[in-house]
C-alpha positions as a Markdown table, in Angstrom:
| # | Residue | x | y | z |
|---|---|---|---|---|
| 1 | Unk | -5.2 | 6.0 | -5.8 |
| 2 | Unk | -7.8 | 6.4 | -8.5 |
| 3 | Unk | -5.9 | 4.5 | -11.2 |
| 4 | Unk | -5.0 | 1.7 | -8.8 |
| 5 | Unk | -8.6 | 1.3 | -7.7 |
| 6 | Unk | -9.4 | 0.4 | -11.3 |
| 7 | Unk | -6.5 | -2.0 | -11.5 |
| 8 | Unk | -7.4 | -3.6 | -8.2 |
| 9 | Unk | -11.0 | -4.2 | -9.4 |
| 10 | Unk | -9.7 | -5.8 | -12.6 |
| 11 | Unk | -7.5 | -8.0 | -10.5 |
| 12 | Unk | -10.5 | -9.2 | -8.5 |
| 13 | Unk | -10.4 | -7.1 | -5.4 |
| 14 | Unk | -13.8 | -6.3 | -3.9 |
| 15 | Unk | -14.9 | -2.7 | -3.2 |
| 16 | Unk | -14.8 | -3.6 | 0.5 |
| 17 | Unk | -11.2 | -4.8 | 0.3 |
| 18 | Unk | -10.2 | -1.6 | -1.6 |
| 19 | Unk | -11.9 | 0.5 | 1.2 |
| 20 | Unk | -10.0 | -1.6 | 3.8 |
| 21 | Unk | -6.7 | -0.8 | 2.2 |
| 22 | Unk | -7.3 | 2.9 | 2.9 |
| 23 | Unk | -8.3 | 2.0 | 6.5 |
| 24 | Unk | -4.9 | 0.4 | 7.0 |
| 25 | Unk | -3.4 | -2.8 | 8.4 |
| 26 | Unk | -5.3 | -2.7 | 11.6 |
| 27 | Unk | -8.7 | -2.7 | 9.9 |
| 28 | Unk | -10.7 | -5.9 | 10.6 |
| 29 | Unk | -10.6 | -8.6 | 8.0 |
| 30 | Unk | -6.9 | -8.7 | 6.9 |
| 31 | Unk | -4.9 | -11.9 | 7.1 |
| 32 | Unk | -1.6 | -11.6 | 9.0 |
| 33 | Unk | 0.2 | -11.7 | 5.7 |
| 34 | Unk | -1.7 | -8.9 | 4.1 |
| 35 | Unk | -1.8 | -6.7 | 7.2 |
| 36 | Unk | 2.0 | -7.0 | 7.3 |
| 37 | Unk | 2.4 | -5.9 | 3.7 |
| 38 | Unk | 0.2 | -2.8 | 4.5 |
| 39 | Unk | 2.1 | -2.2 | 7.7 |
| 40 | Unk | 5.4 | -2.3 | 5.9 |
| 41 | Unk | 4.2 | 0.2 | 3.4 |
| 42 | Unk | 3.0 | 2.5 | 6.1 |
| 43 | Unk | 6.3 | 2.1 | 8.1 |
| 44 | Unk | 8.4 | 2.8 | 5.0 |
| 45 | Unk | 6.4 | 6.0 | 4.3 |
| 46 | Unk | 6.5 | 7.3 | 7.9 |
| 47 | Unk | 9.8 | 6.1 | 9.2 |
| 48 | Unk | 11.7 | 5.0 | 6.0 |
| 49 | Unk | 12.3 | 1.7 | 7.8 |
| 50 | Unk | 10.4 | -1.6 | 8.3 |
| 51 | Unk | 10.3 | -2.5 | 12.0 |
| 52 | Unk | 11.8 | -5.8 | 13.1 |
| 53 | Unk | 8.3 | -7.1 | 14.1 |
| 54 | Unk | 6.8 | -6.4 | 10.7 |
| 55 | Unk | 9.9 | -7.8 | 8.9 |
| 56 | Unk | 9.7 | -11.0 | 11.0 |
| 57 | Unk | 6.0 | -11.4 | 10.0 |
| 58 | Unk | 6.7 | -10.7 | 6.3 |
| 59 | Unk | 9.6 | -13.3 | 6.4 |
| 60 | Unk | 7.0 | -16.0 | 7.3 |
| 61 | Unk | 5.4 | -15.5 | 3.9 |
| 62 | Unk | 8.0 | -14.2 | 1.5 |
| 63 | Unk | 11.6 | -15.1 | 0.4 |
| 64 | Unk | 14.4 | -12.6 | 0.3 |
| 65 | Unk | 13.6 | -11.5 | -3.3 |
| 66 | Unk | 10.0 | -10.8 | -2.4 |
| 67 | Unk | 11.0 | -8.9 | 0.7 |
| 68 | Unk | 13.3 | -6.7 | -1.3 |
| 69 | Unk | 10.5 | -6.1 | -3.8 |
| 70 | Unk | 8.1 | -4.9 | -1.1 |
| 71 | Unk | 10.7 | -2.3 | -0.1 |
| 72 | Unk | 11.4 | -1.2 | -3.6 |
| 73 | Unk | 7.8 | -1.1 | -4.7 |
| 74 | Unk | 6.8 | 1.0 | -1.7 |
| 75 | Unk | 9.8 | 3.3 | -2.3 |
| 76 | Unk | 8.9 | 3.7 | -6.0 |
| 77 | Unk | 5.4 | 4.7 | -5.2 |
| 78 | Unk | 6.5 | 7.1 | -2.5 |
| 79 | Unk | 8.9 | 8.8 | -5.0 |
| 80 | Unk | 6.1 | 9.1 | -7.5 |
| 81 | Unk | 3.7 | 10.5 | -4.9 |
| 82 | Unk | 6.4 | 13.1 | -3.9 |
| 83 | Unk | 6.6 | 14.3 | -7.5 |
| 84 | Unk | 2.9 | 14.2 | -8.2 |
| 85 | Unk | 2.1 | 16.1 | -5.0 |
| 86 | Unk | 4.9 | 18.7 | -5.5 |
| 87 | Unk | 4.1 | 19.3 | -9.1 |
| 88 | Unk | 0.4 | 19.8 | -8.3 |
| 89 | Unk | -0.9 | 17.0 | -10.6 |
| 90 | Unk | -4.7 | 16.9 | -10.3 |
| 91 | Unk | -6.9 | 13.9 | -10.1 |
| 92 | Unk | -8.3 | 13.1 | -13.5 |
| 93 | Unk | -12.1 | 13.4 | -13.9 |
| 94 | Unk | -13.9 | 10.1 | -13.3 |
| 95 | Unk | -11.4 | 8.6 | -10.9 |
| 96 | Unk | -12.0 | 8.2 | -7.2 |
| 97 | Unk | -10.0 | 10.0 | -4.6 |
| 98 | Unk | -8.5 | 8.3 | -1.5 |
| 99 | Unk | -11.3 | 7.7 | 1.0 |
| 100 | Unk | -11.4 | 9.8 | 4.1 |
| 101 | Unk | -10.7 | 7.9 | 7.3 |
């Protein structure tokens, strides 16, 4: 989370938007498109599957190539998190931790 906060800020995300990511797809202020991306990531992490409803919403905004990228990107970060957590990698000093919800 900490390294990605820095990258998100450089990409132009506001601090409020970054906090909202941690709050999830049902937090007020997300567009339908962005809420669906967050929901897909949550569903993939929890159920290892994107629901039909979320998939249909994503398909309004993304072509097949982008839909596949959402699944693979989420999967890649999940795999990295499994390794980082299992190996006990500690947060580096100076980087923020995931906000409590």
